[in-house]
N, C-alpha and C positions, 0 to 999 in steps of 0.2 A: 498739772504735775509739778510738785516741788522739784527744783533742780536736783538731779542725781537720784530721785526717789519716786519711781513709778508706784502708784497705788494698786494698779492691776499689772498685767503682763506688759513689759516694755514692747514697743512696736517699731520704733525708728531710732537709729543712731548714726553717728559719724564714726568711722573707724579707718585706720590706715589700710590703704589698698595692698600693702605688702603682706598683710596677714590673711592669706587665702583660706587657711584652715580654720581660723577663728571666724571669718566671715561666713564660711559654710556652716559652722556649728551654730552661729547666731541665727542664720536664716532658716536652718532646720528647726529652730525653736519658734519660728514665725516672726522674727525681728528683722525688718528690712534694714539693710546697711547702705549708707552712702559712703562710697570708698573715696578716701582722700589721697590725692597724689602728693609726692614730695614737694616742698616749697623750695624754690630756687635760692641758692646761696646757703642752704643748710646741709649739714652732714646727713648721710643716708640713715643714720641711726635715729634721728629725732625729727627729720624734716617733714614726715607725714604723721606726726603725733598730734591728734586733734585737740588734746587738752592744752596745747600751747597756743592754738589759733582760734578757738571757738569757745564762747561762754554764754550759754542760754540763761536768761534771767526773766522769769515771768513770760511775757509775750514778745520779748526782744531777744535777739541773738547778737552779742558783740563779737566782732571778728576782725582779724587782721586784714588790711586792704590787699596784701599780697598773698593771702591764702588761696588755695585751689579754687579757681573761678567756677569750675564745673560744680563744686559743692555749693557755692553761693547761689548759682542759678537754680539748683534743685531745692534749696531752702526757700528761695523766693516763690518757686512753683508750689511749694507746700503751704504758702500763706504766711511765712515768717516775716517779721519786721527786722531788717538787718541794720546794725549800727557799726560802722567802721571806726577803728581806733588808730588808723595809720598803719604803716608797714611794721611788721615784727621781723627783726633781723637776728641772726644767730649770735649768741653771746649773752652773758649775764651783765646787767639785769634786764635788758630790753626784751629778751625772749620770754620773760616771766610775767609780762604785764597783764595777761589774761588768765594766768595760772592760779586761780582762786578756788579754794575749796568751799563750796556752799553746803552747809549742813543745817537742816531745819531753818531757823531764823538767824543763823550765824554765817558770816563770811570770813574765812580764815585766810589771811594774806600778809605779805610784806607791803604795807600800805604805801611806802614811798616808791615802790615799783609800779603801782597801778595808776592809770590815768584818773585824774580827778573827776572827770565826767562819769566814769564807771563807779567810783566810790560814792558820788552823789546819788546816782541812780539806785545803787544797792541800799543806801540809807533811806531814800524816799520810798523804796519798796518794802521797808520793814526789817531789813537785815541789820544786825549789830556786827560791826567790824571787830574782829579779833586780830590785832596787829602783832606780828612777831617777825623774826629775822629771816625765816626760810622763804626765799622767793618762789621755790618750786612747791608751793603749798598743795595744789591739786594733785600733783604727782605723788606727794608724800602722804596723802590722806585717803584711806579706804573708807567710804561712807557705808555704814551698816544700817542705820536708820536715822531718823531726824534728831536723835539725841545721842548717837553713838558712832565712834570712829576708831580706826586702827591706824597707827603710825609707828615708824621707827625713828622719827625725828624728835629728839629730846626737847628742842625748843618749842615745837608745836605741842608736845605733851604738856609741858609746863604752862603754856599759855592757855590751853583748853581744859585742863583736868578739873577745874572747879566750875566749869560751865557746861562741858560736854562729857559724857561717859567715854573715856579714852583708854584704849589698851595700847601700851607701849611694848613693841616687839623689838627683837634684835635686827640690826641692819644686815643686808646680804640675803643670799638664797633666791634672788630674783635676777634673771639675766637682762642685760641691756647692752647691745653691741657698742663697743667703743668705750665702755665705762666699767669700773670695777663691779658695780651692781646696779640694779634698777630699784624702783620704788613700788610699794604696795598699792598706791592709788592708781598708778599707771598699769597695774597688773590685774585690775578688778573692775566690775561693773554690776550694779543692781539689775537683776533680770525681772524681778517683780518685788512686791512689798516684802515678801518673806523668803526670797531666794537671792543669794549673792554669788555671782559667777567669777571665776578666776581664769586667767589666760595661761593655763598650764596646770600641772599637778600641785595643788596646794598641799597635798600630803607630803611632798618633798621638803617643804619649808621646816626648818628646825623648830619653829614655834607653832606648827600647825595645830597641835592639840589645844594650845591656849587660844588660838584664833577660832577654832571650832567651838570650844566651850563658851567663849565670849559671845559669839554670834548666837549660839543656842540659847544663852541666857536672855537674849533679846528676841527670841522666837524666829530667828533667821537661819535658814539652811544654807550651807556652802556647797558649791558645785564647781568641779573642774570642767571647763568647756572643751579642752583638748588634752590628749594624752601625750604631752610634751613637757620639758622642763618649764617651770613657771617663768614668765617673762613680762617685762614692762613694754607695752606697745603704745603708750600714750593714752591709755584708757579707751573707752568708747563713749563719746559724748551723747547722752540721751536727749532726744528731742520730744518724744512722747512714748 
């Protein structure tokens, strides 16, 4: 599986343990969830966001040394090869060092925030790095398919628009406790090759018609996983 892009139905993911209703919805779809506990020293709003602590690339999973150990043990039991990048502590830029958006053969990130070992592995695995200033790249990018993304970040839009089919939407309309608003990447996950799921009612977003039309043009259906306001939960990190 390409990172973030299941060819068939998604089967396994890491998701915040706080999101009981979303876990139930995913498991009702046959997707097993590994529930991530909050990381010590982080605020409750982002401490269990898996997109800050885990980055699957090919047959490896990069992870923070201080990430939930119960998740790490389950990953080992599943046969994954883990690569620790040291502790990730709260605050910018260190909490963004694994927050990389992998889209097809592109890796969108703020390169100076990412460990050199990760950059070297991405390049050796065939990824082209798109460097831009937004450290929260994965949070900010909703992956539609291997050539298409949605973002509200103008810097990401300008950096990707000539390489990736990119829809720029307005910021806001996504809840994130403790912040003015959340991000579309943290509020979405691919459920299969042709289905994109959202953590809440995508219909409530002011740009939902543009989002629906954009996804439809790529042959992708959008689906609200729960009947609640759209919220950023740190994504659901797909493992297979």
